[in-house]
Residue, then its C-alpha position, 0 to 999 in steps of 0.5 A: x499499499x502507498x505511503x505516506x497515507x492517511x487512514x481514516x477509520x469511519x467507524x471511529x468517526x461515527x463513534x466519536x460523533x454519536x458520543x458527542x451528539x448523545x452528550x450534547x443533546x442532554x444539554x439541548x445543544x445540536x451538533x454541526x459536523x465540521x468537515x474542513x480538515x478533511x477537505x469536504x470528504x463525503x465519506x466522513x460527511x456521511x459518517x457524521x450525519x448517520x451518527x446524528x449530526x444536525x448538519x455540516x459545516x465547512x469553510x470552503x465553498x469548493x469542499x461544499x461543492x464537492x460534497x454536493x457532487x458526491x451526492x451528500x444531501x444535507x443542510x450545509x453551512x459555509x462557516x467562514x464569511x463568504x468571499x464577494x467573489x464567490x457569492x453566487x456559488x455560496x447561494x447555489x450550494x450552501x444553505x446558510x453562511x456565517x457572516x460579519x460584513x453587511x456588505x457581504x450580506x447585501x451581495x448574498x441577497x442580490x445573488x440569492x434574488x438572481x438565482x431564485x433562492x432563499x439564503x440563511x445567515x448567521x451573524x457572527x459576534x466578536x467575544x474576545x478572540x479577535x478573529x471574525x465577528x461584529x462587535x456587540x455593539x454593532x450587532x443590532x444595526x447589522x440585524x436591522x440591515x439583514x432583516x430588510x434584505x430580500x431573499x435572506x433569512x436571519x437564521x441566527x447568531x454565533x461566536x467563535x473563540x479559542x482559534x486565534x488567541x486561545x480565549x476560552x469559552x466560559x460562562x461569562x462569554x457564552x451568557x453574553x452570546x445568550x443575552x445578545x440573542x434574547x435582546x435581538x428577539x425582543x428588539x425585532x420581534x423575531x425568533x432566532x433558530x440558531x445560537x451557535x456557540x463555537x467549536x470543539x473548544x466549547x466542549x468543556x463549557x458545554x458539558x460542564x456544570x453551567x447551563x447552555x442558555x440560548x446556545x443550541x449548536x456547536x461546530x465540531x470538527x477537531x473533537x470528532x476527528x482527533x478525539x480531543x479538545x483543542x484548548x489543552x489538546x487533551x483527550x475527551x473521555x470516551x472518544x477514539x483518538x486514533x480515528x485518523x492516522x498517518x503512516x509513513x515509510x522508513x527509507x534509511x537506518x543508520x548508526x550516526x553521531x548525535x552531534x553534527x560537525x563542520x561550520x554551521x548556519x541555519x537549517x532548511x527551515x531555520x532552526x539547527x539541530x540541538x547540541x546535545x551529545x548522546x554518543x552514537x545513535x541509531x536514527x531512521x529517516x521516514x519519507x515524510x516532511x514539512x511539505x507533507x505535514x507539520x512534524x511538530x504536530x506528530x505523536x511518535x510511537x511509544x519509545x521514539x523520539x524526533x531528532x529533526x525534520x526537513x522538507x522531505x525527511x523526518x528523522x527519528x530514534x529509539x533506544x529500544x528498537x531499530x526500524x528496518x528499511x520499508x517498514x511502516x510507522x504510524x503517527x498520530x496527529x494533532x490538528x495542525x498535522x492533520x490539515x497539512x497532511x490532508x492538503x498535501x498532493x503526496x499524502x494518499x487517503x485510505x478510508x477504512x471501516x465503511x462496511x456497514x455505513x450506509x452512503 
């Protein structure tokens, strides 16, 4: 089998989704399954939907279009603000989009009119992480503008935390989101169907002691795909952490000194090797590098350490075991490593566990 490759176990993705759906349902929160890290994989999308996800979310219209072409018939949200250059494609394929720019919403309205379609809008609110979102004081004006537009339905409001600055979702900022939802409904006499609290970083809050308030949706990708939460990268109890693994092949094994020699400058990616003399070590080179993944985001097999990486080489070592040329090594991934590996044209994707899962 070709290497490097990502092995995607649909049964484990189904298990992780089902577990989170059931736990959050008890709190009155639905799950949007986020497919962006898998480039809109229709297999992953179907596994999420079969496990109880209410809808799918992706940040790229290209991925949504790919899922539509593959026959995925489910509500889909574009969870990044649409580009003006893509509004026609957005209203054609996405049921809903997340927005923070009134001008973009106006362009969506015009595109929806031209296409004879109705498009749902979720207005994003900034709650401290300083990525996307209207400042809370500007929300009322944006709602007013949105409600006036033809072929646009204000579906709800949402927020995003933990992605840019690592700000934690907590009782305070989630209560602020709930308060904004209540205020909008009172002021404009509307009902917001969706109050989307955030992403996998919200799980600690959502499954904690405080009530969810008005939040009734979370957009979950990392927790489903990798079985962990992104704030501390800790496993979520009951979830499979190995639903996706990266397999790579050993291309060299040699006994070499642990210290380089000769005059030295920067390495290919800026940093040089650590100056730690451990004597001769057996180092193995795996055919994997920065062009394929984020080496610092890889979890090595037990007993192995990473000695370094370049564009196409990953150097690892173990005092207890010597790898043979041609042998395969399985790595676990964090989110950064997963996204880069999934995007690399040099990393194959192999679907496992799809027997018994209906497409």
